[in-house]
Structures are given as structure tokens and as C-alpha cells.
N, C-alpha and C positions, 0 to 999 in steps of 0.2 A: 471403382474408378475404371473409365477405359483405357481397354488394351493399348492403345496410340498412347497415351499419358504416363501409363506406367512404365510399357517399355522401353519405350525410345527414349533415348536419350542423347546428350551433344556425342557427334560423330565427326565423320569426315565429311557429311554434307555442309555442318556450319561451318571446320575446319576454313573449307575452298572459299565459300562467298566471302571473299572478304573487299568488294567490291556493293556489296548488299548495303541498305540503307531500312531500319527501322524503326519507326514513332511510337513510341508509348505516349497515350493517353490519358490523363488522373484526373480524377474532378472529382467534387461531389456528384451525388443524383441531380440529372438536369443541365449539367453544367454547359450542356453543347455535346460532347466527347462524339456521340454516334453521327449527326452531321455534319461532323467536321470529319473523321471518317470517310462516310460514302462522298462527304464534297475530296478530299483527298483521293478518294478511288475513281469520280468521274473525271477531274481533272486532271490528274495529273497522274496516274494509271497504278493506284497503290492497290496492292491484293488486303483486303483486311481479312485482319482475324477478330471474332467477336467473341469474346472470353465467355460471354454470358451461354454461347450457344456450344462452346466446350463444356461448362460445369450444366447444362442440359441433359447434355450427350451421358456424358459422365453419369450423372444423380439418373439418366433414366426416367428424369420425368419432360415431357418436350413443351408444355405448358404451365410449369411452377408459375408459386406466386412469388413477391420479390421475398417476401417473410423465406421461404424455402431455398430460392437460387440463392439468398444471402448465408442462409445454414450450411450448406452444399457447397460454396467457395470457401467458404471458414475452413471443411472436413477435408479439401482439396488442399491448401494450404499446412492443414496442421498433418497430412499425410505424407508431402510432398516438400515441406520444408519450405514451401510457395514455387515451387520449382517448374509447376505445371505450365505455368504461360512459358518457361522457357523450352520446354518439350515438345509443346508443339509450336512455337515457331519453330525448332530444329525440324518436328515432321513437315511441315510448309516448306522450309527453304532448302528441304532436299527437291522435289521438282519447279526452284525457277534456277533462275542462272545469273549471274554475278550482279548484273547491273538491276538488278530488280528490288521493288519498296515494298514493306511491309506496313501494315498501319498496326497496331496494336488495341482494338478497343472493349474492355481496356484494362490497366493493371490498378490493384488497389493496395496493394501495400508495399513496404518498402523490401524486402524478401524477392516479392515475382519483379520488381525496377533491378536489383543487383542480379539475380540470376539470371535474367534475361544476357546483360550484359557481361557478367563473366563466365558462360556457358556459349552464346551466339556471338561466334568469330565475323560481328557487321562494326556498321557505325549506327551506335544506338541514340538516336533525339527524345528528352523526356520531356514532353508537351504536357504543363500542368493548367488546368481550367477553373473559372470561377465566375461567379457574380455574387451580385448583391443578395443576402436571404428570401429578402422578397421576390425577385427575378426568380429565383430556383424554384422556392414553393409555388410560384402562379406558374412557370414553366410543368411541373410534378402536377398538379394539380388540371391543367387543361390537358397535358395526356391520360391523366387517372380520369377523365369523365367518358374514358371507352367503356369501362368497368371492369379491365383485367386487374387493373394493381387496385387493393383492396386496405392497405396500407397508407396511415397520412404521413405527408410529407414527414410531419416533424418524429412519428415513428419509424421510419424507413432509417431515418438518420442516429435511430439510436442502437441502431446492431452496431458491434463492439466494432468491426473491422470498419465499418461505414464512417463511425465516429473518427475514427484518425485520418482519415482520407489523404483531409487538407494538411498534416503534416509531409505530406508528399511535396507541396510547394517548396518546402524548405531546398528539397536537392533537386529541383527539376532544372533542363538548362534553360526554360522557355515557361513566364507564369502567362494567364493571358487572361482576362476579367472579357468575357463575351457578351455580358449584360453593357460594356460598354464600345462594344466597336462591331461592325457588319461582320456579316459571316463570310462576307467573299472576301474579307481583313485579316480574318481568323486564318481562311484556307492558304491565305497566301503567305502570311508571317509564318507559320508552320511548313508550308514546301521550303520557302528559301531558310530555313533554318536548317533543314534538312538536305539541304544542298539541290535544290529543285530549282 
């Protein structure tokens, strides 16, 4: 595991950023989490924390397959009790001002959501994205056509953590069907919920 993920913990940086806003994104594969995170960055100057990058860094696999990334993420959850996302947020917070905004792309377990809410002293908004199964599979297949992902959509969803990600909708502050509304409206709704 990356030293920063292992050694950084909650500290003064998190304590003094009470004006900080953090948006946690959850949802199934291809729900539009990365599109939303990039939209918040581009339109509202959010800092984006990509958990995929953290997993790749900690596992040492720069170009990992989805199955390898899922397994490495599950291992980080096991090693840290789901705290690794919160620890990474604290590390990012230490270099930010009090009124900054962070979007986390993405959380996958309730332990990750709880850890961020408990460890980081900030306003936290949890947005859960979804779409119909056909829309999600279609988006996934469209991205998969570049050859980087070898798992089918159904196989990717069979991962134990991924298969439970829809349960996060129960505790989310905001639920959005990205198959039903335009991207710009999704960005607006999440930004408004975050107080932007």
C-alpha cells in the first residue's frame, strides 16, 4: 500500500477546514461518475480525487485491468477498514484553503462513506448516480471498445463490492438517474446540493 495511504491519518488539516465541501460520488459502473467529477472540476473548480488512481498507485499497476483494480480496492478496504479514501482526502485537504471543494470519484462501500464523514471535518454530500441496466451496459460496451477492458459488463458487476454498490443509494443525500436527464443538469443538481 502507498505510504501516504498507510501513514496519513486524520490530523489538524482536516480539523481546520470546516468551510471545505466534499462531494462523494457512488453508483454502478458507467453511471457517469467520472463525467460528473470532470464537469464539477471544469464548471465549479472542484479538486478531483480519483480512487482508481489511488488504487493503481498503491498496487503498483499503472495500467491494471478492471478485475485487478477491483481486487486491489477490495484489499485496501480490508487493510484499512474502508478508511483509505478518507486518508487520501485528508492528504489532499492539507494543501487546500478553507473554502475549497473536492469531488471523490468514487466511493464503493458504506465504510468508505462513513470514514470520510467521520474523519474529515467538512460538509460532505453523497450523490449516488444510476441509470437503467441497458443504458449502463451500453455505455460500458462503448468504452470497452477501445480494448482496455476485457471483462463484460455482467462480469464486472459480479465483483462482490460492485454487486453491492447500489445499496449506497439508501444512504445518499442525492439520487440521480443519469440516463434520464442531461449532463449539464446533473452537474447543476450536484453543485446546488453542495452549496455552489
